N, C-alpha and C positions, 0 to 999 in steps of 0.2 A: 679459555671458555669455549666449549664446543659450539659448533655452528648450529643455529636454530633450524629445525626441520620445518618444511612448509606444511601448513594445515590445510583442511578442506576449504576454509574461507579465505586463505591467503596463499595461493600457489603462484610462484613467479616462474616464468619461462626464462630461457637464456637471454632474451632480449630485454628483460626488465618489465614486461607487461605482467600485470596481476590478473589472474583468472579466479573469479568467484564461483564456487560450486554451489549448486542448489542444495538446500537443506530440507526441501519438502519431502515428506514421507509418502506423498500421493503421486502416483504416476498416471499420466493420461493413457486411457485404454486405446489400443490400436483400432483404427477404423475397420468396421465390420465389412466383410465382402458381401455384396448383395446376393441373396439367394434367388432361386428360380421363382419362388413365390413372390418376392419383392419385385422382380422384373415383370411378372404378369400383372401385379397390382398397378405398377407404374404405367404399363401399356394401356390398361383399362382406363386409368385416370386421364391419360393423354387422349384416348379415344373419345371420352366424354367431353373433354374440353374442345376437341376438334369438332365434334358433332354440334356443339353449341354455336359454332361459327356458321353464319349463313353461307350456303354453297351457291356459287354463281351457276345459274342454269346454263346448260350447254346449248349452243345455237342449233337450230333444226338442221342446218346443212351438214353439221358434224355427224349427227345421227343418220342422216340420209346417206352420207358417204360410207359410214360403217355398214349400213344395210346393203348397199351395192357390193361392198367387199365380201360380206358374209354370204350374200345371195349367190355371187359368182362362184365362190369356193364350194358352196353346197351343190350348185348345178354341175360343177366339174369334179365332184368328189368321186373317189373310187368305189364308194358304196352303191353308186348308180340308183340311189333312191329316186331322184327326179324322173329318170327314164322308166323305172318300174311303176311309179305312180301314174305317169302318163299312159303307159301301156295298159294298165288296169282300167282306166277310165275309157280309153279309146276302144278297148275290146268289148266292154260290157254296156256302153251307154245306150245302144239301140234297144236293149231289153229292159231298161230301167227308166223310171220317171225323170223328167228334166228338173234342174235346179234353177230357181228364179230369184233367189235371195240368199245371202250368206251372213251368218252370225258367228262371230269369234269371241269366245269367253276366256278370260284368265290367261292371256298370252304372256303376261309379265311386263316389267318395265324394260325399256331400251337404254335407260340411263341410271343404273343402280348407284346408291350413295357411295358404296365402297369401290365402285369401278370394276366389279367382278367380271372377268372375261367370260366365264362360263355362263353367268346369268344373261349377259348380253347375247352370247352366241345362241343360247336356247331360245330367247325371244325372237331374234332375227331369223333363225332357221325355221321356226314355226311360222313366222310371217311369210317367209319365202315359199314354204310348202302350201300354205293357205292361199296365197295369191296365185301360185301356179295352178292350183285346182280351179280357182274361180275363173282365171283367164281361159283355161282349156274348156271348161263347161260353158262359158259364154260364147266361145267360138263355135262349139257344137250346136248350141241352141240358136245362135244368131241374135241373142238378146243381151242387153247390158245387165249385169248382176250387181246390185247394190250391196255394199259390205258394211256391217255394223260391228263395232268393237265395244266391249265392256270389260274393264279391269280396274278394281279399286286401287291398285298400286300405280296407276298412270300419274305421271307428273304433268304439269302444263306443257312441258316440252314434248313429252310422249304424245299428248293429244294433238299438239300443233304439227308434229311429224306425220301422224296418220291423216290429219285433215289435209296436209299438203299433198298427200297421195290421192285425195279425192274420196276418202272414206268418212263414215259418220262415227262419232264417239259419243256414247251415252252413259248415263249413270244407272246403277241398279235400281229397280228391276226392269228397266225399259227393254233391254235385250231379251230377257226371258219372255216378255209379252210379244216380242216381234217374231218369235219362232212359230211357223205354221207348216203345213204339209208340203210346201214347195221350197223349204229352206235347207241349206247346207249348214248344219250346226257343227262347228269346229271347236272342240273343248278338250284339251289334252290334260290328263292327270287332275281332273277336278274331284272335289269331295262329293259324296253322294247327295247331300242336300242341294248342291248346285245343279247337278244333273236332274234331280227331281223337279226343281223350280223351272228349269228350261224345258222339260218334257211334259209339264203338267197340262198345258193348253192343247198341244198337238204333237204328234210324232213327226219329225222332219223327214223329208224325202231322203236325205243323206246325213249321216252322223259319223264324225271322226272323234274317237275318244276311247275310254275304257268300257269294254262291252260286258254283256251279261255273264259270259263264261268266267271272266276274271272275278266279278263280284260274287258269283255263285260259289266259287272256290274259296272265298274268304271264310265261309263257314259260320258267320254270325247272322245270316239273314233268316228271318222267320217266314212262315207260310204267308204269302200275300205281300211281303216286303218288296219294295222297288218294282212294283207291278208295271210301271211305264217302261222300264228297261227290258223287262221280261217280254212284254208285248212287242216291243220293237225287234227283239231277238227272234220272235216267231213270225213277224210280218215282213221283215226285210231279209235280204241276202247278206251274208257276212263274208267279208274279205279281210285277209291280214293286211295291215297297213305296212308298207315297206319300211324297213329299219334304216336308220342313219348310221351305218357302220357299227362301231362299238359304242357309240353314244347312247345314253339313256333318254334322249330327248323325246323319242316316240316309243319307249318301252311299254309293253302291255297295251298297245294302241291297235284298234281295229277300225274297219270302215263298214258301216251298215248302209245299204242302198235298197230302196223299195222297188221291186220289179213293177213293170207297167201293169201286169195282170192282177196285182193284189192291192188291197187297201189295209188300213190299220186293223180291221177286225179279223183278218186272215189268220188262221191258226194251223196252216199246213205244216206238219212237223218236218217236211223235207226241204222247205224253203230256207231255213236258217242254217243249214249245214255249210261248213266252210267250203267255199268254191275251190275245187281242186285245179281248175283251169287258170286261176289267178296267178300272177307272177309270184315266184317263190320269195317268201319273206319270212322272217321270224315272227311268229304270232304268240310266243311264250310271254307269260306275265313278267313284268319288270317292277322296279321299285317305284 
């Protein structure tokens, strides 16, 4: 009798073990490889879950140490922005009205949720420039200049940090109301309504921000729009604000300073011309 051939259900190996083969007609599909879309969705889900977790506030001394580091690097940078800014003020202060108060708007948070280095650098460098101006102007006048900060993005740690430096932090619209004719208004890259709110009561003696020439080139202003900025362009002398190297931190930023011999109502068309004797800097519009 011929030997029995092994079947699918009864296959014996040489050692006597019986192997039972699966009779199922259904095979398990191979695991799909995640697509880029899947990875993006998973990352977004992780981000939402992470954001739901309460974040421990950073201690003030951490932010203070970061500011000291950013400030030192800014003062020693190859762009020579601090030196150019100092030269501008020292060269022209005798012919311009003194500053007795300083208001800083929209500087940004020093402690962003995502830890962005660029966001922190921009806030710290702007603070370094603002404080350098205030300190120099105070030395020139021989008077203490109080500083007021207003920023909706400030966390409690941001506020505590500025308070530790001896400054005042207020909520909107208190800083707008504080601007008068003896104020340095420092407001980099603000929206037009913010500038209008800050300039509504009075034109500051000194302004650092986006000037009339940039707004006028936008092309969507109608006759009579943004009159406060246009008036300041006519009554103040315009200087290019020194650039911070290749950074956009101060792009399209200028400095307006009211000469001693003029007041807000002055409309001398020669006053607002860019001062050619000011330190060379890029005054082109930026983003």
